[in-house]
C-alpha positions in Angstrom: -136.8 -130.3 -12.4 -136.8 -133.6 -10.4 -134.2 -135.8 -10.7 -136.0 -139.1 -9.6 -138.2 -138.1 -13.0 -134.8 -138.6 -15.1 -134.1 -141.3 -13.4 -137.6 -142.8 -14.5 -137.1 -141.9 -17.9 -134.2 -143.1 -19.9 -135.6 -141.2 -23.2 -135.5 -137.4 -21.0 -132.3 -138.5 -19.4 -131.1 -138.9 -22.9 -131.5 -135.0 -24.0 -129.4 -134.6 -20.6 -125.9 -132.9 -20.6 -122.9 -131.1 -19.3 -120.0 -130.1 -21.1 -117.1 -127.5 -21.5 -115.3 -125.3 -23.9 -112.3 -125.9 -25.2 -109.8 -123.4 -23.6 -108.9 -122.0 -27.0 -112.6 -121.0 -28.0 -113.6 -119.1 -24.8 -110.1 -117.2 -24.7 -111.0 -116.3 -28.4 -114.2 -114.6 -27.3 -112.3 -113.1 -24.4 -109.7 -111.3 -26.4 -112.5 -109.9 -29.2 -113.8 -108.4 -26.0 -110.5 -106.9 -24.9 -109.8 -105.4 -28.4 -112.8 -103.5 -28.0 -112.1 -101.6 -24.8 -114.6 -104.0 -22.7 -114.3 -107.5 -21.6 -117.5 -109.9 -19.8 -116.6 -113.0 -18.1 -119.6 -115.3 -17.4 -119.3 -117.9 -14.3 -120.1 -121.1 -16.2 -119.2 -122.5 -19.6 -123.0 -123.4 -20.0 -125.9 -123.1 -18.3 -129.4 -125.2 -17.8 -132.6 -123.4 -18.9 -133.8 -121.6 -15.7 -130.7 -120.8 -14.1 -129.1 -117.8 -13.3 -125.9 -116.4 -15.5 -123.5 -114.5 -13.6 -121.6 -111.7 -15.9 -118.7 -109.8 -14.9 -118.3 -107.0 -17.1 -115.2 -104.5 -17.4 -115.4 -101.3 -19.6 -113.7 -97.9 -18.7 -115.0 -94.7 -18.7 -118.7 -96.3 -18.3 -121.3 -96.3 -15.4 -123.8 -98.6 -16.7 -123.5 -101.6 -19.0 -125.7 -103.9 -20.7 -125.8 -107.2 -21.2 -128.5 -109.2 -23.5 -129.0 -112.9 -24.7 -130.4 -113.6 -28.1 -130.5 -116.4 -30.5 -130.9 -115.8 -34.3 -135.1 -115.0 -33.9 -135.6 -113.0 -30.6 -134.1 -111.1 -27.5 -134.7 -114.2 -24.9 -133.1 -112.0 -22.0 -130.9 -109.4 -20.5 -129.7 -106.9 -17.8 -128.0 -103.8 -17.0 -125.1 -103.6 -14.7 -124.0 -100.4 -12.8 -120.1 -100.4 -13.0 -117.9 -98.3 -10.1 -114.4 -97.9 -11.7 -115.2 -99.1 -14.9 -116.1 -102.7 -13.5 -119.5 -104.7 -12.3 -121.1 -107.8 -11.9 -124.9 -108.6 -12.7 -127.3 -111.5 -13.2 -129.6 -112.7 -16.1 -132.4 -114.8 -15.3 -132.8 -117.7 -18.1 -136.1 -118.4 -19.2 -137.1 -121.6 -18.2 -138.4 -122.7 -21.9 -135.5 -121.9 -23.9 -134.5 -124.4 -26.9 -131.2 -126.2 -26.6 -128.1 -124.5 -28.2 -125.5 -121.4 -28.9 -126.8 -118.2 -27.6 -125.0 -115.1 -28.5 -124.2 -112.5 -25.3 -123.6 -109.1 -26.3 -122.2 -106.4 -24.1 -122.5 -102.8 -24.4 -122.5 -99.2 -23.2 -124.3 -95.8 -23.6 -121.3 -94.4 -24.5 -119.6 -97.1 -26.6 -121.9 -98.0 -29.6 -119.7 -101.1 -30.4 -121.4 -104.5 -29.2 -118.9 -106.8 -27.6 -120.0 -110.6 -28.3 -119.3 -114.2 -27.2 -121.2 -117.5 -27.4 -122.9 -119.0 -24.4 -124.3 -122.6 -24.8 -127.9 -123.3 -22.9 -129.2 -126.8 -22.6 -132.8 -127.5 -21.8 -133.0 -131.4 -20.8 -136.7 -131.4 -20.0 -138.1 -129.9 -23.0 -137.5 -131.0 -26.6 -137.6 -128.2 -29.3 -138.2 -128.4 -32.9 -135.5 -125.3 -32.8 -132.8 -127.2 -30.6 -129.3 -127.0 -32.4 -127.7 -129.5 -30.5 -125.8 -133.0 -30.7 -125.5 -135.0 -27.7 -122.4 -137.3 -26.8 -122.5 -139.1 -23.4 -119.2 -139.4 -21.4 -118.4 -141.5 -18.5 -114.9 -140.0 -17.5 -114.8 -136.1 -16.5 -111.1 -136.0 -17.8 -112.7 -136.9 -21.4 -114.7 -133.4 -21.5 -114.6 -132.0 -24.9 -115.8 -129.5 -27.7 -116.0 -129.7 -31.2 -117.6 -127.1 -33.4 -117.1 -128.5 -36.6 -115.4 -125.2 -38.0 -118.4 -123.3 -38.1 -118.4 -119.7 -37.3 -120.3 -117.1 -36.2 -122.2 -114.3 -38.5 -123.7 -111.5 -37.0 -125.6 -108.5 -38.5 -123.8 -105.5 -39.4 -124.2 -102.1 -37.8 -123.9 -100.9 -33.8 -126.3 -100.0 -31.1 -128.8 -97.0 -31.1 -127.6 -95.7 -28.1 -127.9 -92.5 -26.0 -126.2 -90.3 -23.6 -124.6 -91.2 -20.6 -126.2 -92.3 -17.7 -124.3 -89.9 -15.0 -127.2 -88.9 -12.6 -129.7 -92.2 -12.8 -130.7 -94.4 -14.6 -132.8 -93.5 -17.8 -135.7 -95.2 -19.0 -137.4 -94.5 -22.4 -141.2 -94.9 -23.7 -143.0 -94.6 -27.0 -146.3 -92.6 -26.8 -148.8 -94.3 -29.3 -152.0 -92.4 -31.1 -150.7 -89.2 -30.8 -151.0 -88.0 -33.9 -154.1 -89.6 -34.4 -155.5 -87.6 -31.3 -154.2 -84.3 -32.8 -151.9 -83.8 -29.9 -148.2 -82.2 -29.7 -145.9 -83.8 -27.4 -146.2 -80.7 -25.2 -149.6 -81.5 -24.4 -148.8 -84.9 -22.8 -147.8 -85.7 -19.5 -146.1 -89.2 -19.1 -145.6 -90.8 -15.9 -143.8 -93.8 -14.5 -144.5 -95.4 -11.0 -143.0 -98.2 -9.1 -145.7 -100.3 -7.9 -146.0 -100.9 -4.2 -146.4 -99.5 -0.3 -143.6 -96.6 -0.9 -144.3 -93.8 -3.1 -141.9 -93.5 -6.4 -143.7 -91.5 -9.1 -141.6 -89.9 -12.0 -143.3 -87.8 -14.7 -141.2 -88.0 -18.0 -140.0 -85.7 -20.6 -141.3 -85.6 -24.0 -138.3 -85.6 -26.4 -140.4 -85.4 -29.5 -144.3 -86.1 -30.2 -143.9 -89.6 -29.3 -141.1 -90.4 -27.1 -140.9 -90.0 -23.3 -137.6 -90.0 -21.3 -137.7 -90.5 -17.1 -134.8 -89.7 -15.3 -135.1 -92.1 -12.3 -132.4 -92.5 -9.2 -132.4 -94.5 -5.8 -134.4 -97.2 -7.8 -132.6 -100.6 -7.9 -133.2 -104.2 -8.6 -136.2 -105.7 -10.3 -139.0 -103.9 -9.8 -143.1 -104.1 -11.0 -143.8 -100.8 -13.0 -146.8 -99.0 -14.3 -146.5 -96.4 -17.6 -149.0 -93.9 -18.2 -149.3 -91.0 -20.6 -152.5 -88.4 -20.3 -153.0 -85.5 -22.4 -153.3 -82.2 -21.0 -157.5 -82.4 -21.2 -157.6 -85.5 -19.3 -157.2 -88.1 -22.3 -155.7 -91.3 -21.9 -153.0 -92.5 -24.3 -151.5 -95.9 -24.6 -147.4 -95.8 -24.1 -145.2 -98.9 -24.1 -141.3 -98.9 -22.6 -138.8 -98.8 -25.2 -136.4 -101.7 -24.1 -132.4 -100.6 -23.8 -131.8 -103.9 -25.4 -132.4 -103.5 -29.1 -130.6 -106.0 -30.0 -128.7 -106.8 -33.2 -129.2 -110.5 -34.0 -126.6 -112.7 -35.1 -127.5 -114.4 -38.9 -126.0 -117.6 -37.5 -124.9 -119.7 -34.4 -122.6 -123.1 -35.2 -124.0 -126.0 -34.0 -123.7 -127.3 -30.8 -121.9 -130.6 -30.1 -122.4 -131.4 -26.3 -120.6 -134.1 -24.3 -122.7 -134.5 -20.8 -122.0 -136.1 -17.4 -124.7 -137.3 -15.9 -123.3 -136.3 -12.0 -122.9 -132.7 -13.1 -126.3 -132.3 -14.6 -128.0 -133.7 -11.8 -126.3 -131.3 -9.4 -127.0 -128.5 -11.5 -130.5 -129.2 -11.4 -130.8 -129.4 -7.8 -129.0 -126.1 -7.6 -131.3 -124.7 -10.3 -134.2 -125.5 -8.2 -133.4 -123.8 -4.7 -132.8 -120.8 -7.1 -136.2 -120.9 -8.6 -137.7 -121.6 -5.4 -135.6 -118.6 -3.9 -136.9 -116.6 -6.6 -140.7 -117.7 -6.3 -140.5 -116.5 -2.3 -138.7 -113.0 -3.3 -141.9 -112.2 -5.5 -144.5 -113.5 -2.9 -143.3 -111.2 -0.2 -145.3 -108.1 0.1 -143.5 -104.6 -0.1 -142.7 -102.6 2.9 -144.9 -99.5 3.8 -143.4 -96.2 4.1 -145.6 -92.9 4.3 -142.9 -90.6 3.4 -143.6 -89.3 -0.3 -141.1 -86.7 -1.7 -139.6 -85.9 1.7 -142.6 -85.2 3.6 -145.0 -87.3 6.1 -148.8 -86.8 5.5 -151.0 -84.3 6.9 -153.5 -86.8 7.8 -153.4 -90.9 7.8 -156.2 -93.0 8.3 -155.6 -97.0 9.2 -158.8 -98.3 8.1 -158.3 -101.4 10.8 -159.3 -98.6 12.9 -162.5 -98.1 11.6 -165.8 -100.0 10.2 -165.1 -101.5 7.3 -167.3 -100.3 4.4 -167.8 -102.0 1.3 -166.7 -99.2 -1.3 -163.9 -96.4 -0.9 -167.0 -94.1 -2.1 -168.3 -95.0 1.3 -165.3 -94.3 3.4 -164.9 -91.1 1.8 -168.3 -90.3 2.5 -167.9 -91.3 6.2 -164.7 -90.6 7.5 -162.0 -88.7 5.3 -162.3 -85.0 5.2 -160.4 -82.7 3.4 -161.2 -84.6 0.1 -163.6 -83.3 -2.5 -165.3 -85.1 -5.8 -165.3 -82.2 -8.2 -165.3 -81.9 -12.1 -162.5 -80.1 -13.8 -162.6 -79.3 -17.5 -165.4 -82.0 -17.4 -163.3 -85.0 -16.1 -164.2 -86.1 -12.4 -161.5 -85.5 -9.7 -160.6 -86.0 -6.7 -158.9 -83.1 -4.7 -157.1 -82.5 -1.8 -158.1 -79.3 0.0 -156.4 -78.8 3.5 -155.7 -75.5 3.1 -158.5 -74.5 0.3 -157.9 -70.6 0.0 -153.6 -71.2 0.1 -153.6 -72.6 -3.1 -155.4 -71.8 -6.6 -158.3 -74.1 -6.6 -157.7 -75.0 -10.3 -155.1 -77.3 -9.8 -155.5 -80.9 -9.6 -154.4 -83.3 -6.9 -152.3 -86.4 -7.9 -154.5 -89.4 -6.9 -152.4 -93.0 -6.4 -153.1 -96.7 -5.3 -150.3 -98.2 -4.7 -148.1 -95.4 -6.3 -150.0 -95.6 -9.7 -151.7 -92.6 -10.9 -155.5 -93.1 -11.0 -157.2 -91.3 -13.8 -160.7 -92.8 -13.5 -162.0 -91.5 -10.1 -165.2 -94.0 -10.6 -163.1 -96.9 -11.0 -161.2 -96.3 -7.7 -164.5 -94.9 -5.9 -165.9 -98.5 -6.7 -163.0 -100.4 -5.4 -163.6 -102.9 -2.6 -162.7 -100.8 0.6 -161.7 -103.8 2.3 -158.3 -104.3 0.7 -157.6 -100.6 1.8 -154.9 -100.6 4.5 -154.1 -97.0 4.8 -155.0 -93.8 2.9 -152.9 -90.8 3.2 -153.4 -87.0 2.4 -150.5 -84.9 1.5 -151.2 -81.2 1.5 -149.0 -78.3 -0.1 -147.8 -78.1 -3.5 -145.8 -80.6 -5.6 -144.0 -80.0 -9.0 -142.9 -82.9 -11.2 -141.4 -81.5 -14.4 -143.6 -78.6 -16.1 -146.9 -80.0 -13.7 -147.8 -79.0 -10.4 -150.3 -80.5 -8.2 -152.3 -79.5 -5.1 -151.9 -82.2 -2.5 -151.4 -85.9 -3.1 -154.1 -88.5 -2.2 -152.1 -92.1 -1.8 -154.5 -95.2 -1.3 -152.3 -98.2 0.2 -153.6 -101.7 -0.3 -152.8 -104.5 2.2 -150.5 -106.3 -0.3 -149.1 -103.2 -2.2 -149.7 -105.1 -5.2 -152.8 -103.5 -6.7 -154.7 -106.3 -5.7 -158.1 -106.9 -7.9 -157.4 -103.5 -9.3 -156.9 -103.8 -12.7 -154.6 -101.3 -14.3 -156.3 -98.7 -16.7 -156.7 -99.0 -20.5 -153.6 -97.6 -22.0 -151.2 -98.2 -19.0 -148.3 -100.4 -19.3 -147.6 -103.0 -16.7 -144.2 -104.9 -16.6 -141.3 -105.9 -14.3 -138.2 -103.8 -15.2 -134.7 -104.4 -14.1 -133.0 -101.4 -12.7 -129.3 -101.2 -12.5 -128.1 -102.2 -9.0 
């Protein structure tokens, strides 16, 4: 938000606030967490919508902690924090469209279903909403900052988190496969996969723990990453799949009314800091991913840098004119691209894994018609690769110039999302 805009409009400025909790309220929250065997501390006592909230978590005998922020209606933000020696720090990016009022910050671990909670005040000075629950009182001297809850208490829903096993060997991602029974499949007939979109191959095939739930055991992946989830049957039928959020929150029944005493200078300084933070996030999101041709510890047997060849309009033309050891063939009635570097060495019935920016390709015709001028590298890996119960004869990897699936829409039933892996 622009400070000049605030100065020009007194009505908007009347919504701008700054506030500090009374020590007794904050201390009570921390003590409640300590009693449950976990503790969380935030870097501020109040936040602007759009800021980043830093949370420091202590939880004994845990390697991953989950922090989530919600109101009485929805989960609004969350993060996962890696713990070393029972301690860790993470950041929650607050959406810029949050209403003003109190929110519940909840922290839990997989090996401790009990949820630890405290209140967080969030204000949105540039957007007034019908669900705002705040009373604004302007002050002129910083020593007069105060807090008044009017004796209200928080009401929480009863129950505990539905948590899983401890994450001792990498982060666990869960997903739900839909329409399984409608298509008369069993869990053993489904191949779920998860890919990180980029110029490096990070491909995981999951394990079906029942007929509709897939579990992915990840390792070596950190930070916010673009993911694509997919599920295909052994006969090539694509099924819809969606991630099961680790933040299956227990919403509070009621949150107290927020009385907010604000100081203009403090809010202006925080607003400028927030603008710089948002610009840094936008820059990070726009940076191209780093190219690495190593896949699962091996280098490609063949690499085509399309800058060194005549530019064709489609991948179909490129494969026909330049690329060797790749053939188009129908397998069980489904069109496939097969890697055949050593055709007599392996069973020709086995398929090859075809990827574009790390994402598996099932619709070969869509890929063949894709604009080849957007492709930078084609990498071909020979040999056999095993992912779970599935074996592939070779990998055919297409890498776009952006590494972000430029103008290549994901296939139906796949899910694309940004996912926070614990640091």
